[in-house]
C-alpha positions as CSV (number, residue, x, y, z in Angstrom):
1,M,91.1,-32.4,97.7
2,K,87.3,-31.9,97.9
3,P,86.0,-29.3,100.4
4,V,85.7,-30.8,103.9
5,L,82.7,-29.9,106.0
6,L,83.9,-29.4,109.6
7,I,81.2,-28.5,112.2
8,L,82.1,-27.2,115.6
9,W,79.5,-26.8,118.3
10,I,80.9,-24.5,121.0
11,S,79.3,-24.1,124.3
12,V,80.7,-21.5,126.6
13,A,80.8,-21.6,130.4
14,F,80.2,-18.2,131.8
15,A,79.7,-17.3,135.5
16,N,76.4,-15.5,135.9
17,V,76.2,-14.7,132.2
18,T,73.6,-15.9,129.8
19,Q,73.8,-15.5,126.0
20,A,76.7,-13.2,126.4
21,K,78.6,-12.1,123.3
22,V,82.1,-13.5,123.4
23,A,84.3,-10.5,123.5
24,L,87.2,-11.4,125.7
25,T,88.7,-8.7,127.9
26,N,90.9,-8.6,131.0
27,S,88.7,-10.9,133.0
28,A,88.4,-14.3,134.5
29,P,89.1,-17.5,132.6
30,R,86.4,-19.1,130.6
31,T,85.9,-22.7,129.5
32,Y,84.6,-23.8,126.1
33,T,83.4,-27.3,125.1
34,I,83.9,-28.0,121.4
35,R,82.3,-30.8,119.5
36,V,84.1,-31.6,116.3
37,S,82.5,-33.5,113.4
38,A,84.2,-34.1,110.0
39,P,84.2,-37.1,107.8
40,G,85.8,-39.9,109.9
41,V,86.7,-37.4,112.6
42,Q,84.4,-36.9,115.6
43,Y,85.4,-35.9,119.1
44,I,84.8,-33.4,122.0
45,T,87.5,-31.2,123.3
46,R,87.7,-28.4,125.8
47,A,89.5,-25.1,125.7
48,W,90.4,-23.0,128.8
49,V,90.9,-19.4,127.8
50,Y,92.7,-16.9,130.0
51,P,92.5,-13.2,128.8
52,V,95.7,-11.8,130.0
53,G,95.0,-8.4,128.4
54,Q,97.3,-5.4,127.8
55,V,98.7,-4.8,131.3
56,Y,100.9,-7.7,132.5
57,K,104.5,-8.7,133.1
58,A,105.9,-11.9,131.7
59,S,109.1,-13.8,132.4
60,I,110.6,-16.7,130.4
61,Y,112.3,-19.2,132.6
62,A,115.1,-21.6,131.8
63,I,114.6,-24.8,133.8
64,G,117.4,-26.9,135.1
65,V,120.3,-24.5,134.3
66,S,122.4,-22.0,136.2
67,L,123.3,-18.6,134.8
68,G,125.5,-17.6,137.7
69,S,124.6,-14.1,139.0
70,K,123.1,-13.1,135.6
71,G,119.4,-13.5,135.7
72,R,119.5,-16.3,138.3
73,S,116.9,-14.9,140.8
74,V,114.3,-14.2,138.2
75,A,115.0,-16.3,135.1
76,T,116.0,-19.7,136.1
77,A,114.6,-22.5,138.2
78,P,115.5,-26.1,139.1
79,T,112.0,-27.4,138.0
80,F,108.7,-26.3,136.6
81,S,107.3,-26.8,140.1
82,D,109.8,-24.3,141.4
83,V,108.5,-21.7,138.9
84,V,104.9,-22.3,140.1
85,S,106.1,-21.8,143.7
86,R,108.1,-18.7,142.9
87,E,105.2,-17.2,141.0
88,P,102.3,-17.8,143.5
89,K,100.0,-15.2,141.9
90,S,100.9,-15.8,138.3
91,L,99.8,-17.9,135.4
92,V,102.6,-20.4,134.6
93,I,102.6,-22.4,131.4
94,N,105.1,-24.7,129.7
95,G,107.4,-23.2,127.2
96,G,109.0,-24.7,124.1
97,F,109.9,-28.2,122.9
98,Y,113.0,-30.3,123.8
99,E,115.1,-32.7,121.9
100,N,115.9,-36.1,123.4
101,D,115.5,-35.0,127.0
102,P,114.1,-32.0,128.8
103,S,117.6,-30.7,129.5
104,T,118.1,-29.9,125.8
105,P,115.7,-27.3,124.4
106,A,114.8,-27.7,120.8
107,G,115.6,-24.3,119.3
108,L,116.4,-20.9,120.8
109,L,116.1,-20.3,124.6
110,L,117.3,-16.9,125.6
111,V,117.0,-15.8,129.2
112,A,118.0,-12.4,130.5
113,G,120.3,-11.8,127.5
114,Y,122.0,-15.2,127.9
115,I,121.7,-17.8,125.2
116,V,121.0,-21.0,127.0
117,H,120.4,-22.9,123.7
118,S,120.9,-21.7,120.1
119,Y,118.4,-21.5,117.2
120,S,117.0,-24.4,115.3
121,L,117.0,-23.5,111.5
122,E,115.9,-27.1,110.5
123,K,113.3,-27.0,107.7
124,S,110.4,-29.2,106.9
125,A,109.9,-30.8,103.5
126,D,107.8,-27.8,102.3
127,G,110.8,-25.4,103.1
128,T,109.3,-23.8,106.2
129,F,111.1,-23.8,109.5
130,K,110.0,-26.6,111.8
131,L,110.2,-24.2,114.8
132,S,108.8,-21.3,112.8
133,Q,108.1,-18.8,115.6
134,I,109.9,-17.1,118.5
135,I,108.1,-15.8,121.5
136,C,109.9,-12.6,122.5
137,Q,109.8,-11.0,126.0
138,N,111.1,-7.4,125.8
139,G,112.5,-5.2,128.5
140,A,109.1,-4.1,129.5
141,Q,108.2,-7.9,130.1
142,R,105.6,-7.9,127.3
143,L,105.3,-10.8,124.9
144,S,105.2,-10.8,121.1
145,I,105.7,-13.3,118.2
146,I,108.6,-13.0,115.8
147,P,108.8,-15.4,112.8
148,T,112.0,-17.3,112.7
149,Q,112.3,-16.2,109.1
150,E,112.8,-12.6,110.2
151,I,116.0,-13.4,112.1
152,A,117.3,-16.4,110.1
153,N,119.9,-14.2,108.2
154,N,120.9,-12.3,111.3
155,P,120.4,-14.4,114.4
156,A,122.3,-12.0,116.7
157,S,119.6,-9.4,116.0
158,I,117.3,-11.1,118.6
159,L,119.5,-9.7,121.3
160,S,118.5,-6.2,120.5
161,R,114.8,-7.1,120.3
162,C,114.3,-9.5,123.2
163,Q,115.4,-9.7,126.7
164,S,114.3,-13.3,126.8
165,A,112.9,-15.6,124.1
166,V,111.9,-19.2,123.3
167,Q,111.6,-20.7,119.8
168,T,108.6,-22.9,119.2
169,G,105.9,-23.5,116.5
170,P,104.0,-23.7,114.4
171,G,102.3,-20.4,114.1
172,I,98.6,-21.5,113.8
173,V,97.0,-18.1,113.3
174,A,98.5,-15.1,111.5
175,A,96.7,-11.9,110.6
176,G,93.5,-13.5,111.6
177,K,93.9,-16.4,109.2
178,N,94.2,-20.1,109.9
179,G,97.8,-21.2,109.2
180,I,97.1,-25.0,109.4
181,R,96.0,-27.1,106.4
182,P,92.6,-28.9,106.9
183,T,94.4,-32.2,105.9
184,E,96.0,-32.1,109.3
185,L,92.6,-33.4,110.6
186,F,93.1,-36.7,108.7
187,S,96.9,-37.1,108.9
188,R,97.6,-37.1,112.6
189,A,96.0,-37.5,116.0
190,G,95.0,-34.6,118.2
191,A,96.8,-33.7,121.4
192,A,96.5,-31.5,124.4
193,R,97.8,-28.0,123.6
194,T,99.1,-24.9,125.2
195,I,98.7,-21.9,122.9
196,L,99.8,-18.2,123.2
197,A,97.6,-15.8,121.2
198,F,97.2,-12.1,120.7
199,D,94.4,-9.7,119.5
200,R,95.0,-7.0,117.0
201,A,95.8,-4.5,119.8
202,G,98.5,-6.7,121.2
203,G,96.6,-8.0,124.1
204,A,97.7,-11.5,125.2
205,Y,95.7,-14.7,125.7
206,V,96.5,-18.2,126.9
207,V,94.5,-21.0,125.4
208,V,94.9,-24.4,126.9
209,F,93.2,-27.4,125.4
210,T,92.8,-29.9,128.2
211,L,91.6,-32.6,125.9
212,P,93.2,-33.6,122.5
213,V,92.6,-31.3,119.6
214,H,93.9,-30.8,116.1
215,L,95.8,-27.7,115.4
216,Y,93.5,-26.9,112.5
217,V,90.5,-27.0,114.9
218,A,92.4,-25.0,117.5
219,A,93.3,-22.3,115.0
220,E,89.7,-22.1,113.6
221,F,88.3,-21.7,117.1
222,I,90.9,-19.0,118.0
223,R,90.5,-16.9,114.9
224,G,86.8,-17.2,114.3
225,A,84.8,-13.9,114.9
226,P,82.7,-13.8,118.1
227,N,79.0,-13.9,117.4
228,G,77.4,-14.9,120.7
229,S,76.2,-18.3,119.5
230,S,76.8,-21.6,121.2
231,Q,77.1,-23.3,117.8
232,V,79.7,-22.5,115.3
233,T,79.9,-23.9,111.7
234,V,83.3,-24.1,110.0
235,V,83.7,-25.1,106.4
236,G,87.3,-25.6,105.2
237,N,89.4,-27.1,102.5
238,S,93.0,-26.8,101.3
239,T,92.5,-23.3,100.0
240,A,89.7,-21.6,101.9
241,V,88.4,-21.4,105.5
242,T,85.2,-19.7,106.8
243,A,84.0,-19.6,110.4
244,S,80.8,-18.3,112.0
245,G,82.3,-17.8,115.5
246,G,85.2,-18.2,117.8
247,L,87.5,-16.0,119.9
248,G,88.3,-13.5,117.2
249,L,92.0,-13.3,117.8
250,D,94.6,-12.2,115.4
251,A,97.7,-14.4,116.0
252,A,98.5,-17.6,117.8
253,V,101.5,-19.9,118.3
254,N,101.6,-23.4,119.5
255,L,103.9,-24.3,122.5
256,D,104.8,-27.8,123.5
257,G,101.8,-30.1,123.9
258,D,100.6,-33.6,124.7
259,V,101.9,-34.7,128.1
260,D,104.1,-31.5,128.3
261,S,101.0,-29.2,128.1
262,T,101.1,-27.8,131.6
263,C,99.3,-24.8,133.2
264,Y,98.9,-23.5,136.7
265,L,97.1,-20.4,137.8
266,A,98.0,-18.9,141.2
267,G,99.3,-22.3,142.2
268,Q,96.2,-24.2,141.1
269,R,96.3,-26.8,138.4
270,V,94.5,-26.1,135.1
271,A,96.3,-28.8,133.1
272,G,99.2,-31.2,133.3
273,D,101.5,-32.0,136.2
274,R,103.8,-29.5,137.8
275,R,106.3,-32.3,138.3
276,Q,106.7,-32.8,134.5
277,L,110.3,-32.3,133.3
278,L,110.4,-29.3,130.9
279,P,113.1,-27.1,129.5
280,S,111.4,-23.8,129.9
281,A,108.3,-22.0,131.3
282,I,106.5,-18.8,130.8
283,A,105.1,-16.9,133.9
284,I,102.5,-14.1,133.3
285,A,101.4,-11.8,136.2
286,R,98.7,-9.2,135.7
């Protein structure tokens, strides 16, 4: 495949800030408008970025299940809307995917040490796991990403590493590199996205694309080094990617998206509908 020229113009909405260098810290959410132009692919998308930072407490909820006394008060809820109501000061986002209906998670859902649903070890044609990442909440209620590959040969090991966990994917940024092939731009339609990302120091970020976006574009925006410019040029092909700007984050994983991409901050809607039927949710308080 010949190199593809992909140009992203990114304009940043700051409150009372002009020409500020984009170096996200534990601060208020910021909204970015991204214009995408590639051969046969042109559109505008928007990214809402919430810098969680280093100091926070996260809870992974199972929705629509009962665990009896174990974890019931903090780790389960009848609906996503109930999670939003129970976490009035928190950021609440959708969790992982589901199978045929929202009552059946696609992949691992672990809550307070209880396995609500087991792993998915199904592989794609290229030999990688379809749900290639696990979002782990440890005993200190901090989040991290564990590749499914790490626990595939010893699934029970997750119980010693995570208090709660949800399996999802794909991982779109790893070690600061774009994990999505540029061909994705031309092989599938974009979708609204909920993405959990981390900087090199382990600080967490939530990135919600409120308009459709390709995962390749989302990854390039998330990993690109900040440069203070409102225009970012990205040149990519199947073997190399370079970017002149972005958020400068080190790792990112895709959660469920499209109509299931849902986000509420302190009870206020950012994206999606709190009435959407979902199998899991992640609440983050800072």
